[in-house]
C-alpha positions in Angstrom: 173.4 171.4 160.3 174.6 167.9 159.2 173.0 164.5 159.6 174.6 161.3 160.7 172.8 158.8 158.5 175.1 155.8 158.7 177.7 154.3 161.1 180.4 151.9 160.0 179.6 148.6 161.6 183.1 147.3 161.8 184.5 150.6 163.0 182.0 150.9 165.8 182.4 147.3 166.8 186.2 147.7 167.1 185.9 151.0 169.0 183.4 149.5 171.4 185.7 146.4 171.8 188.7 148.5 172.8 186.7 150.7 175.2 185.1 147.6 176.9 188.5 145.8 177.0 190.0 148.8 178.9 186.9 148.7 181.2 187.5 144.9 181.7 191.1 145.5 182.5 190.1 148.1 185.2 187.5 145.7 186.5 190.1 142.8 186.5 192.5 145.0 188.5 189.9 145.9 191.1 188.7 142.2 191.3 192.3 140.9 191.7 193.2 143.5 194.3 190.0 142.7 196.3 190.7 139.0 196.0 194.3 139.5 197.2 193.2 141.6 200.1 190.6 138.9 201.1 193.3 136.2 201.0 195.7 138.3 202.9 193.3 139.0 205.7 192.0 135.4 206.0 195.5 134.0 205.9 194.8 131.5 203.2 196.1 131.1 199.7 194.0 128.9 197.5 192.6 128.6 194.0 190.5 131.7 194.6 193.7 133.7 194.4 194.6 132.1 191.1 191.1 132.9 189.8 191.3 136.5 191.0 194.6 137.0 189.1 193.2 135.2 186.1 190.6 138.0 186.0 193.4 140.3 184.8 193.5 138.3 181.6 190.0 136.9 181.3 187.9 140.0 182.0 189.4 142.2 179.3 189.0 139.4 176.8 185.4 138.7 177.8 184.5 142.4 178.0 186.2 143.1 174.6 184.3 140.3 172.9 181.0 141.4 174.3 181.8 145.0 173.4 182.6 144.0 169.8 179.2 142.2 169.4 177.3 145.0 171.1 179.0 147.6 168.9 178.2 145.7 165.8 174.6 145.1 166.8 174.2 148.7 167.8 175.6 150.0 164.5 173.3 147.8 162.5 170.3 148.9 164.6 171.3 152.5 164.2 171.7 152.2 160.4 168.3 150.5 160.2 166.6 153.2 162.3 168.4 156.1 160.5 167.0 154.9 157.2 163.5 155.4 158.5 163.9 158.5 160.7 166.7 160.4 158.9 169.6 160.0 161.4 170.9 162.4 164.1 171.2 166.1 163.4 174.5 167.6 164.5 176.1 171.0 164.2 179.5 170.8 162.8 181.9 173.8 162.7 185.1 173.8 160.6 188.2 175.1 162.3 190.4 177.6 160.7 
């Protein structure tokens, strides 16, 4: 049995930023597709369409930034709590 007593703050922040940026890209694609369908069915093409396609760039950036901050804060909080409570116990098996 091994204990996870410390998490690298920058490592977790970067990992969380990448995961959230991918989620933001998926959300941006869905948002843009929905906006394009709405404009197609209403027969209008206005600034809403530009904003919808701007989500393809904006949402991954915003999601990634929020993910970076959340990952850093989460790692700092985990490290603080692990000092007092001993960390997470995990079973680790070495492969042959």
